[in-house]
N, C-alpha and C positions, 0 to 999 in steps of 0.2 A: 504493500499499500503506499501511496505518495507520503512522504514524510509531513508534508502541509496538511494534507487531508486528514491525516491521523491527529494533528495538533488541534484542528478544528473540532473533531469528534470529541476530543478530550477538554474542551472549553466548558466551563461552568454555564448549565443551561439556564438562560433567562426564561423562566416559567411564563411570565405574562406575555411576552412576546411569542413564545411557543403557542400559547393557547389562543392568541389572537390570530396567528397564522393558521392555526389548525381549524378555527371557526370559519375562516375564509374558504376552507378545503372541503369543509363538511358536505357540500353539495355533491362530492364525488361519491360519497359512500351510497346515498339512495340510488344514484345513476348506476354505479356498479352493481347494486343489488338487483335492479330492474334488469340490467344485461344478463346478469347471472341467472336470474330466475328464467328468461327467455331461452339462454343456452341450456340449462338444466332440462327445461321442458322439452326442448327440440331433441336433445340427446335422447331422452326418455322415449320420445314418440319414435325417433329413428330405430332405437333398439328393440322396441317391443311390438311396433306395428309394421314400419317400412321394412326393416331387415330382421325382425324377429322370427319365432317358430311359427310354422302354419297353424292357423286358427282352427281349433277342433269342434266337432259337433258331439252332443251327448243325449242320451235319453235315460230315464230311470223307470224300472218296473219293481213294484212292491208285491211280495209275495206272501202267503199265509200257509204255515207249515202246521200240518197235524201229525202228532207223533204217535208211534205204536206204544202199547202198554208197557212193552219190554224196555223202552226207552228211559222208563222212569224207575226202573229196578236199580238198586244199588249194588255195584260190582264189589269184588274182592279188595279193591283199594279205597273203597268208601265213595266212589263217585257214581256218576249215571252217565249213559250215553249221550243225554242231552247236554251235559256239560261240555262236550266235544264240539257242539255246533255253536261257534261263536264267530266274530268278525275275522279273527286271524285264520281259523280253520277252514272257513268258507273260501277266503281269498287265496291262501297259500298252499291248502291241502286238498279240499274237495273240488273246487273248479278246476285246477289243473289235472286232475285225475281223468282216468278213462270214462268214467261214468258221465261226466259234464261237458267239457269243453271239446274233447274229442269227438263225442257224439255230435255236439253242436256243429263242429267242422264237416262231419259227415253229412249232416242234414243240409247244409249249405251246399255242399258239393253235389249232393243228389239233385238239388233243385237248381244246379247249373251256375251257382255263384263263384266268381273268382276270387274267393277269398281264403287264404291258407290258414292252416291250423295255428300257426305262429302269431299270425295277425289277430286271430280271434282271442288268444291268450292275452296278447298285449292290449285288447281293447276293452276287455271285461275285468270289473272289479266287484266284490261283494261287501256288504255292511250289515251287521246286525244293530239297529239303532238301540234298543233295550231290552225287548222281550224277545227271547229266543225263537218265539213262534213266528215273528216278522223278519223277513229278509229283503233287502233292497239291492237290486242288481243294477250296476251303472255301466252302460256301454259308450265308449268314448273312440271317436274315430274322425280323421280329417275329412272322410267321404261321408256326407249325409245320408246317402242312399245304403250305405254299408252298414250305418248305425241302425237303420230300420230292420234290414235284413238280419244281423246278428242278433237283435232283440227277438225278432219272429222265431229264430232258430231256438234261442235259449228257452222261449215259453214253450215250444213244442218239446224240447228235450226235458224240461221240468215235469212236464206230463207224465213220461215214463220213468222218471228217476227213481221214484219209490220202489218200482218193480225190478229194476236193474241194480240198485245200489247194494253193494256187499253187506253193509252193516244193518240194512233193513229196519232202520229206527224211525224213518219217515213214512207214514201211511199214505198222505196226500199233499200235494203242492198246488195252491190255488192262486190266480192272479186277482190282487186287491185293486191295483190301479197301474196304468201305464202312461207316462208323461209323452208329449209330443217331442220331437227332436229339436233342440235348441242349441244355440251358440254356447259353447263353453264358458263359464263364467271365470273371468280373470279379474284379479285386483286391479282397479285403476289407481295407480299411484302417481299420477301426474302432477296433482297438488303437492305431494312429498316432493317430488323432484322440483318443482318451482321452488319451494321453500329451502330445499337444500341448496340449490345453485345461488338462491338469494343469499343465504347466510354465507356460504363459502366465499362469494364475490365481494360482500361486504367486509368480511375479515380481511380478505386480501386487499381491498382497498385502504383498510385501516393500515395494514401492514406496509403498504407501499407508501403511504402518506408518512409515517414514521421513518422509514428507511430513507426517503427522499430528504427529509428534515435533517436527518443525521448527517448526511453528505452534503449538505447545504453550507457553503462557505460564504454566504451572502451577510451583508449586515442590513440591519432594519432600524436601529436606533442609535443615537449619538454615543452613548456610554458603552454599547457593545463595540463599537469601532474603536473608541479611545482605549479600552481594555486591551483589544486585540493588538493594535498597531503601536500605541503609546505616543500618538500625536493628537494635539488638540482638535476637536471638531469645532469649527466655526458657527456651524448651523445646519438648518435643513432647507431644501428648495423642492418645491413641487414642480410637476412638468411645466405648468402654466404660470408658475410664479406667484400664485394667489396662496398666501399663507396667513394664519391669525397673527394678531399683534404681537402675541408672547414669543412666537417663533421668529419673527421678523425683527423684533428688538434683540432677541438673543443674537441672531447673526450679525446685526449692525455693530453691536458691542463687541462681539468677538473679533469681527474683522477690523474695527479701529484698533484694538489692542495688538492684534498679532500681524496684520498684513498692510495696513494703510500707510506704513513708513516705507515701504518698498518702493524703489523708484523705478525699477525694470524686474517684472515679475511675469510668471506664465501661468496660465490655468490649464490643467491636463485631466481630461476625463480618462478615468482608468480603462474604459472600455472603447477607447477611440483609437485603436490600433489599425483597423481597417476603415474607419469612418471619422475623418477630421471634423465634420460638421457636427458631432455629438459634443465635442470641447466648445465650437463655437455656440451652440444652442444653449448649453448649460451656463456658459459665461454671459450670454445675453440676459437669462432669467436671473442671474445673481445681480447684474447690473440694474435691472428693472426693480429688484427688491430693495436694493441698497439706495435708490433714487438719486435725484439730482444733488442732494447736499454732499454727496460724496463722489461726484461725477470725475473730479479731478484724479483721485487716487485710484478709482476703479478703472479709469481709462489707461492707466499704465499696465494693467493686466492684458496679456495677450494670449489668445488661444493656442494651444499646440497639441497635436496628437501624441500618443505615446512615444517616447523618444526613439526606441529601436526601430520605428519605421523610416527614419531620415537620419542618416550618420551626422549631418550638420547639427541636429538638434541637442547632441551630447555636448558641443561646443557651446551653443547658446545657454544650455541650463546650467553649466559651469561657470559662466560669466555673469548669470544673473543674480539679483537679490534674493530670489527663492521661488517656490512654485506652490500654487494652491491646487490641490487634488480633488476632483469631483468623483466621489464613489457612487454609482447608481444604487439606489436602495433595492434590495432583493433580487439583484442581478448576480448570478452565480460566476462571480470573477474574483473572488477573494484571493486566489493564487496569483492571478495577474497583478492584482493592486499590491500585494506583498513584493511582487518582482519589480514593480515600478519603483516603489519605496526603495528597495535594495539598490537599484540603479542610480536613483538621485543621490544616496548618500556615498556611492562609490565615486561620483563626480562631484562630491562637496557642495551639493546644491541644497540649501536649506528648504524645509519643507515647512512652510508658514501655517498650515492648517489643512483640514479636510472639510469639505462640504458634502453632506449627504444629498445627492442629486436626484432629481425625479422620483421624490418621496411621495408615498400616499398619505396625505395630510389627515385624513380620517383615522388611518391606523396610528399616526403618531399622537393625535389628540385622545384616541382611546387608551393608548399605552400611558400616558401622563395623566388620563382621567380629567380633561379639560373640555 
C-alpha cells in the first residue's frame, strides 16, 4: 500500500465530518437495495422458471382399506400385521414390490401405453395421513397424459391387490376420491429473493461507502487540512464566491495576517496540473470575496498551474515571496497536494497559506453548527 494512503487511513477520524459525508451518501443505500432486489428476483426467476427443472403435473387418489380379521391378531413379537402398513412401508416396500407397481406397469403395457416400469416407480408415492385405513397415492410426471394413465392403472391394480398380496392382510381397497390432474405445487419464494437481494445490496452499499471513505484522502474542513499539512488555512471559498459573513471575515483576517505583505506571490490550485484555468477561476473567486478594499494586495497574486507542468515555474516560485495553495474540498487529490507542498519546500518557496476552494458552504455551516 502507498505510504501516504496508509498515513491518511491512520489519521484521527473526524466523526462529525464523517457523519455529514455519510448522510449525503445515504441515498445510495435504498437505490442499491432496489437494484439488489431486482437482481435477486431476476436470478430467482431465471433459475426456477426459465432454466429451472421441467414443471411436473400430479394427481392424488384416496383409498379406503378394509383389513382382514387376521391383520388385527397379535404375533409373537407383540405386534400386528396392521402395524406394517404405514407411509414408509407403502412407499419403500409395498409399492415397489411385484404386487403393485410391476403389475401397474403390466396393465399399462397391455393397454399399449409407452411407459416403462422404472418411470412408473419414479412417478408414484404413497402416504398414510393418520388412520391406517386411509391411503393417498400421488402420481407425479412431466407428462399430463401419463399422470392420468398411471393413476387409472393403479386403481385397477388395487382392485385385485387383496387377492394377489402375499400377506393377505387387506380384504378390500376402494376409491374414496380422485383429484383432477393439476400442475405441481411449488414454493414461490420470489419475495424472499427480492428481500435477500435488497439486504445483500444494502449491506454492500454500506461497505462500499465505508471503504471509499477509508481511502478518501480529501480534505473537507480547515482544521483537518491544518492537522494534515501543518500549514495555516486562510479560509474557505465556495464555487460561486457566496459565503456567509463569518467565513468571509475569517478569510479576510487570515489573508491580511499571512499573505497581504507579499509583493510577488502565486496562487496554485493543487488539481491544476492538466487545467490551468482551475487556478485562474479559484483566484478570481478569492479576489471577489476579499473585495475592492484589498484589491492592491490581491492584484499581486498571479495564477499558476502545478509547477511540474512547466519547468520555468520552478524558477518563478523560487524567486517569489510565496504561494497560496488552493485545495479543492472533497476532491481526492491529497497525495498531489502533499507532493506540491514538498516541491515548494525543495525550492525554498514560502507557503503563505491554504485556501479550501470550491467548498460546499452548506456542509461547512452544518459542521460548525451555524
